[in-house]
C-alpha positions as CSV (number, residue, x, y, z in Angstrom):
1,M,-31.3,-134.3,-59.5
2,L,-33.7,-136.9,-60.8
3,M,-37.4,-136.1,-60.5
4,R,-40.4,-138.1,-61.5
5,D,-43.9,-136.8,-61.6
6,R,-46.0,-139.5,-59.8
7,R,-49.1,-138.5,-61.8
8,C,-47.9,-138.5,-65.3
9,G,-44.5,-140.1,-65.2
10,F,-42.5,-137.1,-66.4
11,L,-38.8,-137.6,-65.9
12,V,-36.4,-134.6,-65.6
13,I,-32.6,-134.8,-65.1
14,F,-31.0,-131.5,-64.0
15,G,-27.4,-130.7,-64.5
16,V,-25.5,-128.3,-62.1
17,A,-23.3,-125.5,-63.3
18,G,-23.3,-126.9,-66.8
19,T,-22.1,-130.4,-65.8
20,F,-24.2,-133.4,-66.7
21,L,-24.8,-135.6,-63.7
22,L,-23.4,-138.7,-65.4
23,G,-20.0,-137.0,-65.9
24,V,-16.8,-138.2,-64.2
25,P,-15.9,-136.0,-61.2
26,S,-12.6,-134.0,-61.5
27,S,-11.2,-135.8,-58.5
28,G,-10.8,-138.9,-60.5
29,L,-12.7,-142.0,-61.5
30,P,-15.5,-143.3,-59.2
31,S,-14.3,-145.8,-56.7
32,D,-16.7,-148.5,-57.9
33,L,-15.5,-148.3,-61.5
34,G,-13.3,-151.3,-60.9
35,R,-16.4,-153.4,-60.4
36,Y,-17.1,-153.1,-64.1
37,R,-14.7,-155.8,-65.3
38,P,-14.4,-157.2,-68.8
39,M,-15.8,-160.7,-69.1
40,A,-15.3,-163.0,-72.0
41,K,-18.4,-164.3,-73.7
42,P,-19.0,-168.1,-73.4
43,G,-17.1,-170.2,-75.9
44,G,-13.9,-168.1,-75.7
45,A,-15.2,-165.4,-78.0
46,D,-13.0,-162.3,-78.2
47,A,-16.0,-160.0,-77.9
48,I,-16.2,-158.2,-74.5
49,T,-19.3,-157.3,-72.5
50,R,-19.7,-155.4,-69.3
51,S,-20.5,-157.2,-66.1
52,L,-22.9,-155.5,-63.6
53,P,-21.5,-155.2,-60.0
54,T,-23.0,-157.4,-57.3
55,K,-23.1,-154.5,-54.9
56,P,-23.1,-151.3,-57.0
57,G,-21.4,-148.2,-55.7
58,P,-23.0,-144.8,-55.9
59,T,-22.5,-144.1,-59.6
60,A,-23.6,-147.6,-60.6
61,A,-26.6,-147.4,-58.3
62,F,-27.6,-144.1,-59.9
63,H,-27.3,-145.7,-63.4
64,E,-29.4,-148.6,-62.3
65,H,-32.0,-146.2,-60.9
66,I,-32.5,-144.4,-64.2
67,R,-32.1,-147.5,-66.4
68,P,-35.9,-147.9,-67.0
69,Y,-36.2,-144.4,-68.3
70,L,-33.3,-144.2,-70.8
71,S,-33.7,-144.0,-74.5
72,A,-31.9,-146.6,-76.6
73,G,-29.0,-144.2,-77.2
74,G,-28.7,-143.3,-73.6
75,Y,-28.8,-147.0,-72.5
76,A,-26.1,-147.9,-75.0
77,A,-23.9,-145.1,-73.8
78,L,-24.1,-146.4,-70.2
79,F,-24.5,-150.1,-70.5
80,G,-23.4,-150.9,-74.1
81,R,-25.6,-152.2,-76.9
82,E,-25.5,-155.7,-75.3
83,K,-25.5,-156.6,-71.6
84,V,-25.4,-159.7,-69.4
85,R,-28.2,-160.4,-66.9
86,G,-27.5,-163.1,-64.3
87,G,-25.8,-165.4,-66.8
88,A,-28.7,-165.4,-69.2
89,G,-26.6,-164.4,-72.1
90,P,-26.5,-161.2,-74.1
91,V,-29.7,-159.3,-74.7
92,R,-30.0,-157.0,-77.7
93,L,-31.1,-153.5,-76.5
94,A,-31.3,-151.3,-79.6
95,P,-33.1,-152.9,-82.6
96,S,-31.9,-152.2,-86.1
97,P,-33.7,-149.3,-87.7
98,G,-36.5,-150.1,-90.1
99,V,-37.8,-148.3,-93.2
100,N,-38.5,-144.6,-92.7
101,L,-42.2,-143.8,-92.9
102,A,-44.0,-140.5,-93.5
103,V,-46.2,-139.7,-90.6
104,N,-48.3,-137.1,-92.5
105,D,-50.4,-137.4,-95.6
106,P,-49.6,-134.6,-98.1
107,T,-52.7,-135.4,-100.2
108,G,-54.7,-132.2,-100.9
109,Q,-52.3,-129.8,-99.1
110,V,-52.2,-126.3,-100.5
111,C,-48.4,-125.9,-100.4
112,G,-47.2,-125.6,-104.0
113,G,-43.7,-127.0,-103.4
114,G,-44.8,-129.3,-100.5
115,C,-45.4,-128.5,-96.9
116,A,-42.8,-128.9,-94.2
117,Q,-43.2,-130.4,-90.7
118,S,-40.8,-129.6,-87.9
119,E,-40.3,-129.2,-84.1
120,E,-41.9,-132.6,-83.3
121,S,-43.1,-133.8,-80.0
122,I,-44.2,-137.5,-79.4
123,A,-46.0,-139.3,-76.6
124,V,-46.2,-143.1,-76.3
125,S,-48.5,-145.6,-74.5
126,G,-47.8,-149.2,-75.4
127,P,-48.4,-149.5,-79.2
128,D,-50.2,-146.2,-79.3
129,L,-48.2,-143.2,-80.5
130,V,-49.1,-139.6,-81.1
131,I,-46.7,-137.1,-82.7
132,G,-47.3,-133.4,-83.0
133,F,-45.5,-131.0,-85.3
134,N,-45.4,-127.6,-86.8
135,D,-47.0,-127.8,-90.2
136,S,-46.3,-125.0,-92.7
137,E,-49.6,-125.7,-94.4
138,G,-51.2,-123.5,-91.7
139,F,-49.5,-120.4,-93.2
140,L,-51.6,-120.8,-96.4
141,D,-54.7,-122.5,-94.9
142,P,-55.8,-120.9,-91.6
143,T,-58.5,-123.6,-91.1
144,Q,-55.6,-126.1,-90.8
145,G,-53.4,-124.1,-88.5
146,N,-49.8,-124.7,-87.7
147,S,-50.4,-127.4,-85.1
148,G,-50.6,-130.8,-86.9
149,Y,-50.6,-134.3,-85.6
150,S,-50.5,-138.0,-86.7
151,Y,-51.1,-141.2,-84.7
152,S,-50.3,-144.9,-84.8
153,S,-51.9,-147.8,-83.0
154,N,-49.3,-150.4,-84.0
155,G,-46.1,-149.1,-82.6
156,G,-45.3,-146.9,-85.6
157,A,-45.7,-149.5,-88.4
158,S,-48.3,-147.3,-90.0
159,W,-49.6,-143.7,-89.4
160,T,-52.9,-141.8,-89.7
161,D,-52.7,-138.1,-90.4
162,G,-55.1,-136.4,-88.0
163,G,-54.9,-132.9,-89.6
164,G,-54.9,-130.0,-87.2
165,L,-56.3,-129.3,-83.7
166,S,-59.8,-127.8,-83.5
167,L,-60.4,-124.1,-83.0
168,A,-62.5,-122.5,-80.2
169,G,-63.9,-119.6,-82.2
170,G,-63.9,-117.8,-85.5
171,G,-60.8,-115.9,-86.4
172,D,-58.6,-118.0,-84.0
173,R,-55.5,-119.7,-85.2
174,L,-53.1,-122.4,-84.0
175,G,-49.5,-121.2,-83.6
176,G,-47.6,-124.5,-83.4
177,D,-44.8,-125.4,-81.0
178,P,-46.4,-128.6,-79.7
179,A,-45.8,-130.4,-76.5
180,L,-47.3,-133.9,-75.9
181,T,-47.7,-136.2,-73.0
182,F,-49.7,-139.3,-71.9
183,C,-51.4,-139.2,-68.6
184,G,-54.3,-140.9,-66.9
185,G,-55.3,-143.0,-70.0
186,A,-55.3,-140.0,-72.4
187,F,-53.0,-138.1,-74.7
188,Y,-52.6,-134.4,-74.2
189,Y,-51.4,-132.0,-76.9
190,S,-50.6,-128.4,-76.0
191,S,-50.0,-125.7,-78.6
192,L,-49.7,-122.0,-79.0
193,Y,-53.1,-120.5,-79.7
194,L,-53.7,-117.1,-81.4
195,T,-57.0,-115.5,-80.5
196,G,-59.2,-113.6,-83.0
197,L,-61.4,-110.6,-82.5
198,A,-65.2,-110.3,-82.5
199,G,-67.6,-107.4,-82.8
200,C,-65.5,-105.4,-85.3
201,T,-67.9,-102.7,-86.5
202,S,-68.0,-100.8,-89.8
203,S,-69.1,-97.2,-90.1
204,G,-70.2,-97.7,-93.7
205,V,-68.0,-94.8,-94.8
206,T,-65.6,-95.1,-97.6
207,V,-62.7,-92.6,-97.9
208,A,-60.9,-92.3,-101.3
209,E,-57.2,-91.6,-101.5
210,A,-56.0,-88.1,-102.1
211,E,-52.4,-87.7,-103.2
212,S,-49.9,-86.9,-102.0
213,N,-50.1,-89.2,-98.9
214,D,-46.6,-90.7,-99.0
215,A,-45.7,-89.8,-95.5
216,A,-47.3,-89.5,-92.0
217,A,-47.2,-85.7,-92.3
218,T,-49.5,-85.8,-95.4
219,A,-51.6,-88.9,-94.4
220,N,-55.2,-89.0,-95.4
221,P,-57.5,-88.9,-92.3
222,V,-60.0,-91.7,-91.6
223,A,-62.0,-92.8,-88.6
224,L,-62.3,-96.1,-86.9
225,G,-64.8,-98.2,-88.8
226,D,-64.0,-96.5,-92.2
227,D,-62.9,-98.2,-95.4
228,F,-60.1,-96.5,-97.3
229,T,-59.5,-97.1,-101.1
230,G,-56.2,-96.4,-102.7
231,T,-53.7,-97.3,-105.4
232,I,-50.1,-98.2,-105.2
233,S,-48.8,-96.6,-108.4
234,S,-45.1,-97.5,-108.2
235,E,-42.6,-99.5,-106.2
236,T,-41.7,-96.4,-104.2
237,D,-45.3,-95.4,-103.5
238,F,-46.5,-95.5,-99.8
239,D,-50.1,-94.7,-98.8
240,Y,-50.5,-93.3,-95.3
241,V,-53.8,-92.8,-93.4
242,S,-54.2,-91.3,-90.0
243,F,-56.9,-92.1,-87.3
244,F,-57.6,-91.2,-83.7
245,A,-57.9,-94.1,-81.2
246,P,-58.8,-93.8,-77.5
247,A,-56.9,-95.9,-75.0
248,G,-58.1,-99.5,-74.9
249,T,-58.9,-99.7,-78.6
250,N,-58.6,-103.2,-80.0
251,L,-57.5,-102.2,-83.5
252,S,-57.9,-104.5,-86.5
253,A,-56.6,-103.1,-89.8
254,T,-56.9,-105.3,-92.9
255,T,-56.1,-104.8,-96.6
256,V,-58.5,-106.1,-99.2
257,L,-56.6,-106.7,-102.4
258,G,-58.0,-105.4,-105.7
259,T,-55.4,-105.4,-108.6
260,L,-52.6,-105.1,-106.1
261,P,-51.4,-108.8,-105.8
262,D,-49.6,-108.6,-102.5
263,S,-49.5,-105.9,-99.7
264,I,-47.5,-105.0,-96.7
265,L,-49.1,-103.1,-93.8
266,G,-47.4,-101.1,-91.1
267,L,-48.8,-99.4,-87.9
268,F,-46.9,-96.3,-86.6
269,A,-47.1,-94.5,-83.2
270,P,-48.3,-90.9,-82.9
271,D,-44.8,-89.6,-83.6
272,G,-45.2,-91.0,-87.2
273,T,-41.9,-92.8,-87.2
274,T,-42.0,-95.5,-84.5
275,L,-43.1,-98.7,-86.1
276,L,-45.5,-100.6,-83.7
277,A,-46.4,-103.6,-85.9
278,V,-46.0,-104.8,-89.4
279,N,-47.6,-107.6,-91.4
280,D,-47.1,-109.1,-94.9
281,D,-49.4,-112.1,-95.3
282,A,-52.4,-112.9,-93.1
283,N,-55.0,-115.7,-92.7
284,G,-53.6,-117.8,-95.6
285,T,-53.7,-115.0,-98.1
286,L,-51.4,-112.3,-99.6
287,A,-53.4,-109.6,-97.9
288,S,-52.2,-108.0,-94.7
289,Q,-53.7,-107.7,-91.2
290,I,-52.6,-106.0,-88.0
291,N,-54.4,-106.6,-84.7
292,Y,-53.1,-104.3,-82.0
293,L,-54.2,-103.1,-78.5
294,I,-53.8,-99.4,-78.3
295,T,-53.0,-98.4,-74.7
296,T,-52.5,-94.7,-75.1
297,A,-55.0,-92.3,-76.7
298,G,-53.7,-90.5,-79.8
299,T,-53.5,-90.2,-83.6
300,Y,-51.9,-93.2,-85.2
301,Y,-50.8,-94.0,-88.7
302,L,-51.2,-97.0,-91.1
303,A,-49.1,-97.3,-94.2
304,V,-49.6,-99.6,-97.2
305,V,-47.0,-100.6,-99.8
306,G,-46.8,-103.3,-102.5
307,F,-44.7,-106.3,-101.8
308,G,-41.7,-106.7,-104.0
309,G,-42.5,-103.5,-105.9
310,S,-46.0,-104.6,-106.9
311,T,-48.6,-102.1,-107.9
312,G,-52.4,-102.0,-108.0
313,T,-55.6,-101.1,-106.2
314,Y,-56.7,-102.1,-102.7
315,A,-59.0,-101.2,-99.8
316,L,-58.0,-100.8,-96.2
317,Q,-60.5,-101.6,-93.4
318,V,-59.8,-99.8,-90.1
319,R,-61.8,-101.3,-87.3
320,S,-62.3,-101.0,-83.5
321,C,-63.3,-104.4,-82.1
322,A,-65.1,-105.5,-79.0
323,G,-63.8,-108.0,-76.5
324,G,-61.2,-108.0,-73.9
325,T,-58.6,-110.1,-75.7
326,P,-56.7,-108.4,-78.5
327,G,-56.3,-110.5,-81.6
328,G,-52.9,-112.1,-82.0
329,F,-52.2,-112.4,-78.3
330,S,-50.8,-115.9,-77.7
331,A,-52.3,-118.4,-75.3
332,I,-51.8,-122.1,-74.7
333,A,-54.5,-124.5,-75.8
334,V,-54.6,-128.1,-74.6
335,S,-56.4,-130.9,-76.5
336,K,-57.2,-134.3,-75.1
337,G,-57.5,-137.5,-77.1
338,T,-58.0,-141.3,-76.4
339,F,-57.8,-144.3,-78.6
340,A,-60.8,-146.4,-79.5
341,G,-59.3,-149.3,-81.3
342,S,-57.0,-147.9,-84.0
343,V,-58.7,-144.4,-84.0
344,L,-57.7,-141.4,-81.9
345,H,-60.6,-139.3,-80.7
């Protein structure tokens, strides 16, 4: 089934039962295939092109219908790299590839070994192009996010790195997986969006570690809003704390690194063994953070351990946050941009 959105020009081709619509039916070749006859090029050349039928049959008519929407590869698969139009001679369809160009500018990026871009999506309007991609810089720089983009106003001959999409609020992050389209004179970029939390209150109380607290059964008790200070003394040392949370609590638990270089944080259910969430690195740092909506009242457990056997001191902030949207829940954000000359706004 061929569908076209009249508003934005989306084209979708659906296959049935795993069979691509352009495949040859099992009953044999289409009856109009004989209309595609070899025709020698003028001058007696041995090269062969394909002649379009004067009255196309069903298959040929379908091919003609989708002709304007095909990529160069799809066009070549159906009509060949060269075709004949009304005796006008061969027309080259697929230009030779030019020099590869980087669409992003790596200058100033925080990735030590170089950032990676992947899962691209591109939208085109005449010479104006916008490409969105997942950018690994967002894992180390939360102000950048994982949703990067670049644009070109000269058909891809040169590119401008646009950075990342803007954020709606503090603590929000862009999650990547872009999808782009052009519609109504503007480019639209959709991306996964991770919300933050606001109104996280502190009690002003600091609880010091008391060994042994290596398991849920011997966890040090804290309250929502408290800070816990502890030390990971060996690669096998786990520090557990327990806290009571009513139903509907928007929990935010964050490690603040002292001499401990890298932490891992886990949240356990009231049974002390069911792992509800775990985090290694958060917000572009080696510290850890868990944002979690607690739906059932009870005593829960947090556990801290050093990554890779690392040791040292740390603090753990245990917070209940206001707001109806738990941090880390995914949403879809859409950004709109238009070209003014060679600049995308």
